[in-house]
TORNU-72741 format. One line per field, with one value per residue: y negated, z, x of N, C-alpha, C in turn; residue number from 1. Coordinates in steps of 0.001 Angstrom, whole numbers, padded with zeros to 6 digits. Each point is the difference from the previous one (the first is absolute). Layout:
BEGIN
n_py: [Y	...]
n_pz: [Z	...]
n_px: [X	...]
ca_py: [Y	...]
ca_pz: [Z	...]
ca_px: [X	...]
c_py: [Y	...]
c_pz: [Z	...]
c_px: [X	...]
num: [NUM	...]
This chain:
BEGIN
n_py: [010204	-000820	-000375	-000350	-000931	000068	000877	001196	-000131	000943	000109	001159	-001002	-000130	-000672	000870	-001543	-000354	001259	000265	-001693	-000033	000828	-000563	-000675	000964	000272	-001323	-000191	000895	-001104	-000031	-001184	-000233	-000855	000869	000719	-001089	-000523	001246	-000918	-000827	000856	-000941	-000687	001356	000172	-000816	000267	001224	-000746	-000860	001013	001027	-000555	-000756	001432	000479	-001126	000042	-000168	-001013	-000589	000201	000796	000174	-001045	000566	000949	-000651	-000699	001143	000229	-000937	-000216	001313	000222	-001167	000754	000890	000284	000764	000250	-001331	-000216	000524	000049	-001358	-000123	001058	-000514	-001117	000868	000533	-000815	-000258	001071	-000318	001081	-001223	-000700	000945	000694	-000513	-000152	000874	000488	-000422	-000300	-000894	001434	000466	001508	-001513	-000096	-000967	000482	001239	-000405	-000340	001093	000687	-001050	000150	001451	-000111	-001307	000551	001293	-000667	-000552	000630	-000861	000738	000959	-000669	-000840	-000222	000543	-000024	-001418	000055	000661	-000876	-000488	000738	-000436	-000569	000962	-000689	000579	-000199	-001271	000420	000953	-000759	-000960	001073	000526	-001421	-000646	001048	-000164	-001140	000355	000927	-001388	-000450	001102	-000149	-000984	-000172	000626	-000584	-000216	001277	000202	000661	001528	000326	-001316	000786	001262	-000533	000080	001039	000883	000602	-000140	000841	-000811	000633	000407	000202]
n_pz: [011954	000864	000218	001339	000502	000139	001377	-000442	000551	000597	-001204	000496	000100	-001270	000230	-000286	000215	000366	000695	000262	000265	000525	000579	000013	000466	000557	000418	-000186	000725	000948	000875	000926	-000088	000162	-000665	-000298	-000488	-000653	-000663	-000036	000290	-000593	000690	000969	000061	-000241	000942	001082	-000450	000048	000963	000268	-000505	000647	001174	000147	-000314	000925	000527	-000023	-001149	-000499	000631	-001079	000283	-001261	000540	001160	-000864	-001438	000827	000554	-000934	-000508	001022	-000044	-001213	000131	000704	-001305	000400	000348	001447	000314	-000728	001358	001020	000289	-000432	000955	001084	-000976	-000019	001073	000735	-000408	000194	000492	-000606	-000750	000582	001216	-001059	-001113	000830	000042	-001303	-000557	001204	000018	-000017	000871	-000554	000545	000301	-000773	000574	-000671	-000954	-000145	000192	-000795	-000648	000277	-000518	-001201	-000245	000214	-000225	-001238	-000412	001272	000535	-001506	000687	-000879	000283	-000382	001060	000316	-000608	-000167	000736	000474	-001035	000571	000865	001321	001137	000964	-000277	-001158	-000148	000877	-000801	-001035	000917	000258	-001255	-000200	000952	-000469	-001013	000526	000697	-000969	-000924	000909	000355	-001039	-000145	000945	-000520	-000907	-000142	-000232	-001345	000288	-000073	000275	000996	-000317	000272	000938	-000418	000084	000631	-000731	001140	000610	-000816	-000673	001098	-000166]
n_px: [013803	000348	-001480	000398	000241	-001109	000049	-000227	-000892	-000324	-000974	000612	000820	-000847	-000489	-000866	-000499	001192	-000419	-001183	000135	001408	-000159	-001413	000797	000430	-001133	000092	001033	000309	000213	000625	-000616	001146	-000758	-000588	001076	000739	-001282	-000011	001026	-000861	-000939	-000115	001266	-000286	-000710	000647	001244	-000111	-000339	001259	000586	-000455	000104	001221	000716	-001088	000130	-001056	000224	000139	000718	000154	-000024	000303	-000555	-000591	000093	-000648	-000538	-000264	-000034	-000802	-000295	-000114	000047	-000799	-000247	000236	-001380	001020	-000252	000044	001036	000868	-000462	-000037	001580	-000240	-000332	000640	000952	-000060	000087	000955	000501	001060	000644	-000155	-001035	-000303	000762	-000832	-000939	000256	000751	-001190	-001086	000866	000615	-000565	-000663	-000702	-001015	-000562	-001325	000845	000230	-001444	-000615	000892	-000505	-001180	000049	000759	-000990	-001385	000470	-000057	-000866	-000500	000852	000279	-000754	-000979	-000857	000944	000629	-001237	000371	001088	-000080	-000932	001159	000544	-001238	000629	-000650	-000724	-000899	000195	-000214	-001041	-000334	000320	-000763	-001041	000247	000546	-000858	-000859	000383	-000378	-000622	-000860	000268	-000148	-001173	-000117	000261	-000997	-000502	000360	-000963	-000707	-000521	-000850	000426	-001246	000653	001174	-000919	-000429	-000867	001444	-000142	-000208	-001230	000520	000236	000942	000894	-000859]
ca_py: [-001834	-000567	-000739	-000947	-000199	000350	001601	000693	000986	000680	000237	001258	-000419	-001008	-000229	000915	-000839	-000327	001317	000151	-000904	000376	001208	-000466	-000925	000927	000594	-000560	-000523	001119	-000246	-001115	-000961	-000308	-001554	000830	000746	-001136	-001005	000756	000198	-000935	000450	-001241	-000592	000772	000114	-001453	-000143	000654	-000677	-000962	001018	-000063	-001393	-000885	000534	000854	-000216	-000191	-001252	-000977	000092	001131	000870	-000405	-001075	-000200	000807	-000760	-000787	000440	000434	-001399	-000416	001150	-000010	-001372	-000015	001128	001191	001181	001019	-000616	000106	001757	000520	-000740	000397	001245	-000125	-000607	001200	000571	-000815	-000162	001335	-000732	000386	-001163	-000909	-000503	-000014	-001285	-000786	000156	-001314	-001262	-000302	-001170	000352	001088	-000226	000183	-001125	-001699	000044	000392	-000789	-001169	001188	000419	-001181	-000328	001023	-000244	-000697	000137	000533	-000812	-001794	-000035	-001750	-000882	000479	-001010	-000141	-000063	001459	000465	-000276	001104	000971	000035	-000540	001467	000857	000800	-000796	000024	001564	000568	-000633	000827	001264	-000188	-000246	000916	000752	-000944	000447	001206	000892	-000789	001055	001026	000084	-000656	001328	000741	-000370	000135	001728	000586	000772	000522	000139	001538	000331	000199	-000984	-000578	000626	-000267	-000873	000127	001778	000559	000217	001345	-000048	000423	-001392	-000992]
ca_pz: [-000634	001075	-000282	000629	000975	001579	000069	-001039	000639	-001467	-000096	001102	001409	-000126	000438	-000577	-000807	-000803	-000386	-000915	-000742	-000728	-000634	-000885	-001260	-000818	-001112	-001085	-001316	-000004	000828	001320	-000291	001279	000893	001171	000975	000823	000810	000665	001154	000800	-000236	000238	-001025	-001028	-000039	-000893	-001866	-000841	-000508	-000853	-001322	-000557	-000118	-001351	-001501	-000362	-000066	-001108	-000352	-000443	-001021	-000567	000488	-000912	-000025	001229	-000206	-000266	000837	001109	-000933	-000562	001210	000586	-000671	000090	001289	000256	000681	-000860	-000067	-000427	-001433	-001191	000638	-000836	-001820	-000258	000159	-000586	-001103	-000122	-000122	-001483	-000857	-000750	000405	000279	000222	001470	-000307	-000184	000837	001036	-000418	-000775	-000705	-000954	-001222	-000001	-000983	001079	-000844	000768	001145	001228	000284	001172	001447	000671	000195	001018	001062	000555	000892	001030	000725	000342	000538	000090	000392	-001303	-000749	000157	-000952	-001725	000091	000229	-000920	-001067	000435	-000110	-001383	-000631	-000138	001044	000601	001385	000646	-000656	000699	001008	000057	-000243	001104	000537	-000471	000383	001283	000338	-000193	000441	001118	-000360	-000135	001137	000979	-001022	-000110	001308	000222	-000805	-000479	-001339	-000701	-000598	-001203	-001162	-000549	-001137	-001136	000187	-001453	-001173	-000216	000142	001307	-000121	-000892	000214	000378	000916]
ca_px: [000152	-000505	-001189	000010	001021	-000849	-000556	-001066	-000727	-000620	-001187	-000637	000593	-000784	-000949	-000747	-000527	001314	000692	-000967	000000	000956	-000404	-000657	000936	000940	-001012	-000467	001521	000441	001026	000056	001251	001060	-000211	-001129	000792	000846	-000710	-000584	001387	-000757	-001020	-001022	000134	000036	-001209	-000284	000199	-000730	-001477	000050	000249	-001448	-001135	000486	-000110	-000872	-001760	-000992	-000011	001022	001430	000251	000909	001493	000526	000592	001410	001198	000260	000903	001508	000758	000003	001069	000965	000314	001018	000975	-000663	-000124	-001184	-001270	000351	-000023	-001650	-000987	-000107	-000390	-001542	-000477	-000166	-000948	-001228	-000370	000256	001111	001528	001113	-000880	000792	001211	-000163	-000551	001447	000758	-000070	-001319	-000138	000178	-000619	-000986	-000874	-001280	-000046	-000582	000746	001579	-000393	-000111	001580	000560	-000639	000647	001452	000385	-000444	000822	001571	-000415	-001107	-000344	-000134	-001169	-000956	-001354	-000115	000082	-001285	-000578	000320	-000521	-001475	-000184	000171	-001100	000043	-000888	000644	000315	000980	001229	000189	000774	001339	000527	000074	000926	001404	000298	000305	001518	001072	-000101	000812	001490	000714	-000234	000813	001505	000383	-000218	000639	-001052	000589	-000875	-000224	000553	-001217	-000646	000698	-000113	-001829	-000623	000473	-000110	-001572	000505	000203	000958	000794	000511	-001138]
c_py: [-000386	-001001	-001405	-000258	000449	001047	-000442	001191	001390	000083	000461	-001056	-001671	-000085	000542	-000834	-000257	000899	000431	-000876	000610	001476	-000654	-000740	001355	001006	-000620	-000436	001316	-000204	-001175	-001139	-000357	-001193	000575	000682	-000755	-000845	000982	000084	-001036	000465	-000984	-000678	000686	-000029	-001752	-000119	000895	-000513	-001043	-000004	-000047	-001105	-000572	000867	001005	-000502	-000232	-001382	-001221	000539	001973	001086	000145	-001201	-000362	000702	-000680	-001094	000442	000415	-001221	-000672	000646	-000564	-001214	000259	001071	001037	001492	000711	-000415	-000178	001472	000344	-000417	-000142	001228	-000087	-001245	000477	000780	-000745	-001246	000563	-000580	000285	-000873	-000814	-000770	-000081	-001587	-000829	-000207	-000728	-001095	-000157	-000746	000377	001380	-000287	000252	-001322	-001194	000072	000933	-001066	-001346	000516	-000337	-001565	-000470	000699	-000185	-001490	-000290	000980	-000652	-001320	-000219	-001330	-000630	000313	-001029	000081	000270	001697	000451	-000267	000798	001413	-000111	-000606	001599	001038	000789	-000749	-000196	001599	000703	-000908	-000002	001066	-000366	-000312	000843	000859	-000193	000187	001411	000292	-001287	000982	001290	000123	-000328	001105	000851	-000097	-000031	001529	000461	001183	000667	000521	001374	-000040	000085	-001322	-000465	000654	-000325	-000742	-000015	001111	000642	000820	001638	000491	000464	-001600	-000777	001057]
c_pz: [001408	-000653	000614	001129	001272	-000266	-000845	000381	-001114	000240	001285	001380	000054	001006	-000427	-001204	-001362	-000962	-001165	-001500	-001129	-000925	-001156	-001207	-000296	-000773	-001034	-000535	-000231	000586	001022	-000740	001084	000932	001110	000923	000828	001022	001226	001357	001262	-000839	-000163	-001642	-001442	-000395	-000485	-001334	-000360	000146	-000611	-001139	-000779	-000563	-001279	-000930	-000403	-000365	-001032	-000825	000017	-000962	-000337	001224	-000725	-000056	001449	000274	-000608	000844	000871	-000775	-000195	001332	000873	-000762	000479	001468	000073	000639	-001067	000150	-000690	-001697	-000746	000480	-000697	-001349	-000557	-000258	-000730	-001641	-000290	-000153	-000961	-001439	-001057	000618	000360	000257	001016	-000185	-000398	000971	001299	-000146	-000184	-000477	-001162	-001437	-000372	-000948	000731	-000473	000899	001115	001159	-000057	000997	001098	000495	000063	001568	001524	000267	000469	001482	000675	000296	000584	000356	000405	-001103	-000406	000313	-001118	-001653	-000185	-000206	-001056	-001276	000245	-000743	-001393	-000671	000265	001342	000751	001346	000782	-000489	000404	001377	000071	-000424	001352	000889	000005	000086	001488	000625	-000542	000286	001438	-000175	-000829	001065	000700	-001101	000265	001715	000305	-001258	-001008	-001068	-000746	-000574	-001428	-000727	-000803	-001473	-001228	-000095	-001065	-001306	-000279	000580	001471	-000591	-001015	000723	000700	001081	001314]
c_px: [-000797	-000860	000294	001389	-000638	-000639	-001389	-000995	-000401	-001314	-000746	000130	-000893	-001373	-001395	-000748	000831	000640	-001288	-000089	001025	-000238	-000930	000701	000988	-000801	-000434	001175	000576	001432	-000297	000727	000726	-000789	-000834	000712	000896	-000886	-000628	000736	-001229	-001425	-001231	000554	000002	-001717	-000751	000250	-000721	-001762	-000001	000388	-001206	-001193	000918	000123	-000547	-001467	-000544	-000454	000769	001345	-000058	001181	000950	000225	000427	001288	001148	000353	001228	001155	000815	000110	001321	001287	000696	001026	000505	-000356	-000019	-000920	-001520	000014	-000585	-001361	-001080	-000109	-000184	-001859	-000448	000209	-001552	-001487	000020	000033	000932	001385	000970	-000436	001475	001574	000231	-000302	001002	001382	-000198	-001516	-000381	000279	-000932	-001255	-001204	-000848	000620	-000383	000798	001107	-000122	-000056	001554	000852	-000437	000622	001189	000325	-000109	001132	001723	-000050	-001254	-000521	-000082	-001484	-000807	-001179	000681	000333	-001088	-000719	000584	-000507	-001291	-000210	000692	-001250	000079	-000934	000676	000215	001299	001476	000179	000733	001375	000965	000200	001270	000984	000144	000071	001354	001191	000168	000743	001273	000874	000608	001157	001248	000816	000322	000894	-001044	001109	-001114	000090	000502	-001303	-000657	000783	-000666	-001532	-000376	000757	-000096	-001528	000504	000003	001066	001881	000601	-000738	-000142]
num: [1	2	3	4	5	6	7	8	9	10	11	12	13	14	15	16	17	18	19	20	21	22	23	24	25	26	27	28	29	30	31	32	33	34	35	36	37	38	39	40	41	42	43	44	45	46	47	48	49	50	51	52	53	54	55	56	57	58	59	60	61	62	63	64	65	66	67	68	69	70	71	72	73	74	75	76	77	78	79	80	81	82	83	84	85	86	87	88	89	90	91	92	93	94	95	96	97	98	99	100	101	102	103	104	105	106	107	108	109	110	111	112	113	114	115	116	117	118	119	120	121	122	123	124	125	126	127	128	129	130	131	132	133	134	135	136	137	138	139	140	141	142	143	144	145	146	147	148	149	150	151	152	153	154	155	156	157	158	159	160	161	162	163	164	165	166	167	168	169	170	171	172	173	174	175	176	177	178	179	180	181	182	183	184	185	186	187	188	189	190	191	192	193	194]
């Protein structure tokens, strides 16, 4: 299966720093997510993407990591980004320790079994994604009333912004999700079929 409309370099042909980073990811997850292979078509852009991804999605403090993934799934579903819904749905299942949560959030977060706080977070994230020109002080007030501080509100916005870029690139290159993502967080790692 082709993973991109554009040429995909092999890990061996990538600059050494990227090959090393991708190997670290493969050692941790057991596979290389296709996004890194596809974006390696332009090494400088992949480096920038990885640095911003780490700053937004992996930083300590602020919004819980599972909540960040929930924002990705809801906003990626809004724009029908198959790669991001599948890949980050898997990560959400792992981080939330819930085998079904990403399915609910991707299909209709308003009916998902989530907290009122998470619902407020996703209401804001989806509005910022779909109609950013309509975001106003009332939206921030609603988040604050739901218990979010300014750093967490910034986190929500940063996740939405990062995945606006990621969703558009995934659509442009026809990025295909790895098969491994479909079982991740549903079947224990190392089990048959994973």
